[in-house]
N, C-alpha and C positions, 0 to 999 in steps of 0.2 A: 504494499500500499503507499509506503512512504517512496520507494521508487518511482510509482505512477506519480505521485504528487509533485516529486522532484521534475519530472518530465513535462508534465503540464505547466510548471512555473518556468521551464526552460523554455518552452514554445511560446508562454506569454512574452517573455524578454526578447526572443527573436524577433516577435511581430512588430516590436516597438523600438523607436529609436534612442539609442542609446549615449546619442552626442544632441547637445543644443544646436539648432540653428539660427543663425544670424538673419535679423531682419535688413532689408536695404539699408536703412539707414545706422545699423551697427555695421553692418560691413563697409560703409564709407567710411566711418570712423577707424574702423580695425585697418583698413588701407592707409589712412591719412597716419596712423601710429606706425605703420610698418615703414612708410616713406620715411619719416622723421628717423627711426632707427636704423634704417639703410643709409641714411646720410650720415649717421654718428659712425657707422662702421667705414663707409668712404672717406671721413675726415681722419679717422684715428689712425689708417694707414701713412707714413710717410710717402711724398712723392716717388722717391727712389725705391720704393717696396710694390710699385703696380706692376713690374715685372715680374717678380718673386713665384718662382714653383719649387714648391717644397721637394718635389723629384721632377725630373723630366718628362715623364709621364702625362703630368697632371696639368690642367690650365693654371695658368698665372693669375694673381689676384685680380687684375683688372679683367683678364678672360672670364673668371668665375662672376664678376657682378654685370658682365657684358652679356654673359650666357643667362642670367637671370633677368635682364632687361629685354632678351628676345622672346624668353618664354613669356614674360608679361605680356608682352604684343601679341604671341600667336595665341595663348589662351583668350586674352581679352576680343581681340578680334573675330575669333571663332566664337563665344559667347554673344559677343554685342550685334555682331554683323557688320559693325566699323571697319574700315579698310586699314590694315596693317599700316602705320605709315613707312615703315622701311620695305615695304612691297616685298620682294622677293630677297633682299639683301638682311645679311647678319650684323647686327652690330658688335659681336664678338669678334668677326672678321673683318668689319670695315672702320673702325671706331679706332682712333690713335689710342694706344694703352697708356695714356698718361693721366695723371689724376683729374685735371681739368675735364679733357674729353670724355672720361669714364664716368665721373659724377654727374655730368651735364647729362648724358645720354643715359644714365640709370635715373636720373631724377625724370628726366621727360617722360619713359615709358610708365611710372608711377601716375604721372599727371594723366596719361592716356586710360591707365585704368581707372583712375579717380572719377576723370570725366564721364566714361563711358558707364561707370555704375551708378551716378547719379542721375544719368538720362534715362535708367532702366525703370521702369512699372514695376510693382511686385508681380502683378501678371505675366509679365515679360520674364522675369526672372524663373518662373513655373515653366516657362516653353524649353523644349527637348532641343538638345544639338548633340550632333556627331562630334566626338573628340577621341583624338586617337583609337578609332573604330569602335569607341563606346558611347552608346545615348546616356547623357546625363543632361540634368536641368541646367537653365543657363547660370542659376545660384551655385550649383554644384560645379560649374567651370570656374566659375570666380575662385568657388573655395579650393580648389585642384592648384589654380594659379597662386595663391596665397601659400599654400603647402609648398608648392615649389621654391618660390622667392625664399621663406623661410629654411628651408633645406640649402639652400647653396649661400645665405647668410650666416648660416652656421658652421658651414664648411670654412668660411671665412675668418671665423675665430680660430682656428690653428694657423692660419696663415698670418695673422697677426702675432701669437702667442710666438712661433718661432722667429719672428723680426724683432722681439723684445718687448712688443706693445701690449698693454694690457686692454683685451677689449671693452667695448660699453656694455654697461651693467644692463642687466634683464629689463624688458620694458615690456612688461605684461597689460599696464593700464597706461 
């Protein structure tokens, strides 16, 4: 009997969302916070560290940040239907890997995300789009973009530490 009760409890949880979904205004606030946080990371690395690679096989600090920008454009142009300002180009491959150029490109990608998100209605956020072969809501695509930028910003923590720089403190709120 206990096993049956446990099974029903597990099935009940399986049918519910175990994470909170952000409303559109909350998502805008989260992206604005992420932009400020990423800017702190961009500011923290000295100019001479933008070409730094911990090992030859991986991206430089600038490439990590520019890859983040490329993905912001990709995910959000897919979610919003707005044209990708880079077209078929890649910031990682075309932007000079200097502190100034990288910072400008990355901040512009956050502006693109925030502007697109502010223009979306709650109904549009629930529409479906194809993303990397998966069907997700537009809200879900914004969420995947957020996860991606967080992942790459987190990787940059190690680059900063290896250069002797203390990374920015956690910015949850």
